C-alpha positions in Angstrom: 12.2 19.1 -21.4 9.8 20.9 -18.6 6.5 21.5 -19.7 3.8 24.1 -18.3 0.4 22.8 -17.2 -3.2 24.2 -16.3 -6.1 22.2 -15.5 -9.4 22.5 -13.9 -12.4 20.1 -12.8 -16.1 20.1 -12.3 -18.9 17.6 -11.3 -21.2 17.4 -14.1 -24.8 16.5 -13.4 -25.3 14.0 -16.2 -24.2 10.2 -16.6 -20.5 10.0 -17.6 -21.4 8.3 -21.2 -23.7 11.4 -21.9 -20.8 14.0 -21.1 -18.5 11.9 -22.9 -20.3 11.7 -26.3 -21.0 15.4 -26.3 -17.4 16.1 -26.0 -16.4 13.6 -28.5 -19.0 14.9 -30.9 -16.9 17.5 -32.7 -19.7 18.4 -35.3 -22.4 19.2 -33.1 -21.8 18.7 -29.3 -18.3 19.7 -28.7 -18.5 22.9 -30.7 -21.7 23.9 -28.8 -19.3 24.3 -25.5 -16.5 26.4 -27.0 -16.7 30.0 -25.9 -16.9 32.3 -28.8 -15.0 34.9 -27.1 -11.9 32.8 -27.4 -12.5 30.3 -29.8 -13.5 31.6 -33.5 -13.9 30.2 -36.6 -14.3 26.4 -35.4 -14.0 23.9 -38.2 -13.9 20.1 -38.6 -11.6 19.5 -41.6 -11.9 15.3 -41.5 -13.8 13.1 -39.3 -15.7 14.5 -36.3 -16.4 11.6 -34.1 -13.5 11.3 -31.5 -10.1 9.7 -32.8 -8.7 11.1 -35.9 -10.8 13.9 -36.0 -8.9 16.9 -37.2 -10.2 20.4 -36.3 -9.0 24.0 -37.1 -9.8 27.6 -35.4 -8.7 30.9 -34.6 -7.7 31.4 -30.9 -8.6 35.2 -29.9 -7.7 36.8 -26.4 -6.2 39.9 -25.3 -5.9 41.4 -28.8 -3.9 38.4 -30.0 -5.3 36.0 -32.4 -3.7 32.9 -33.9 -4.6 30.1 -36.2 -4.7 26.8 -34.8 -5.0 23.2 -36.1 -5.3 20.4 -33.9 -5.6 16.6 -34.0 -7.9 14.5 -31.8 -7.0 10.9 -30.3 -8.5 8.9 -27.7 -5.9 7.0 -25.5 -8.9 5.6 -23.5 -12.0 5.4 -25.8 -15.1 6.5 -23.8 -13.1 8.0 -21.1 -10.3 10.4 -22.5 -10.0 12.8 -25.3 -6.7 14.4 -26.4 -6.6 17.3 -28.8 -2.9 17.9 -29.9 -2.4 21.2 -31.7 -0.2 20.7 -34.9 0.7 24.6 -35.0 1.8 24.7 -31.2 3.2 22.4 -28.6 -0.4 22.9 -26.7 -2.0 19.8 -25.9 -5.5 19.5 -24.1 -6.9 16.5 -22.5 -10.6 16.1 -21.7 -11.0 13.1 -19.1 -14.6 11.9 -17.9 -15.1 9.6 -15.0 -18.2 8.1 -13.4 -19.2 9.8 -10.2 -21.8 9.6 -7.7 -23.1 6.1 -8.7 -22.9 6.8 -12.3 -25.5 9.6 -12.2 -22.7 12.3 -12.3 -19.4 12.7 -14.0 -16.4 13.9 -13.0 -14.7 15.9 -15.8 -10.9 17.2 -16.0 -9.9 19.5 -18.7 -5.7 20.0 -18.6 -3.7 21.6 -20.9 0.1 20.8 -21.3 2.5 23.1 -23.5 6.6 23.2 -23.8 8.3 26.3 -22.5 8.8 28.9 -25.5 12.0 30.0 -26.8 11.3 33.2 -28.4 10.5 36.4 -26.5 7.2 36.8 -28.1 6.2 33.2 -27.9 7.1 33.4 -23.9 5.0 36.4 -23.7 2.1 34.8 -25.4 2.7 31.4 -23.3 2.7 33.9 -20.0 -1.1 34.6 -20.7 -1.8 31.0 -21.1 -3.1 30.3 -17.9 -5.4 33.1 -17.6 -7.0 32.2 -20.8 -7.1 28.8 -20.4 -8.9 29.3 -16.9 -11.8 31.4 -18.7 -11.9 29.3 -21.7 -12.0 25.7 -19.3 -14.5 27.4 -17.0 -16.6 28.6 -20.1 -16.4 25.0 -21.3 -17.4 23.3 -18.3 -20.4 25.7 -17.5 -21.7 25.2 -21.1 -21.1 21.3 -21.0 -23.0 21.0 -17.6 -26.0 22.8 -19.4 -25.9 20.5 -22.7 -25.3 17.6 -20.7 -27.9 18.0 -18.2 -30.4 18.8 -21.3 -28.9 15.5 -23.4 -29.7 13.4 -20.2 -33.2 14.9 -19.7 -34.4 14.0 -23.3 -32.9 10.8 -23.0 -34.9 9.8 -20.0 
């Protein structure tokens, strides 16, 4: 079955290990980068550190709000996190690779979802690219700020 896709990338001025550690820490690091305008009531149900973490939250955009729950996996520990929603077909992937001799990190956030079958779901999915662009841009900007601070405090 065909899938829909949206992704964005950024170069973050901190080592990949620092960036990945923030993303994988769902109790402190990851929740700092989530835009409150779109992601509300974020909670860690279990785990909290990478693989096996279960999170729940509410997504709010364009006057529509829906509950979401996701399970986190690490197909490539230290490099890739995947959040697979159990409440929809949305899958979000965070990939972190070293750049600029290890002093910076190339970060990719990508989302995939299966096409909807109902009219209402198709309407909601039509908004996904615009919502994801805003969410991912805000997450990458926040990640850059927090990772730079974390890197400065480590050195």
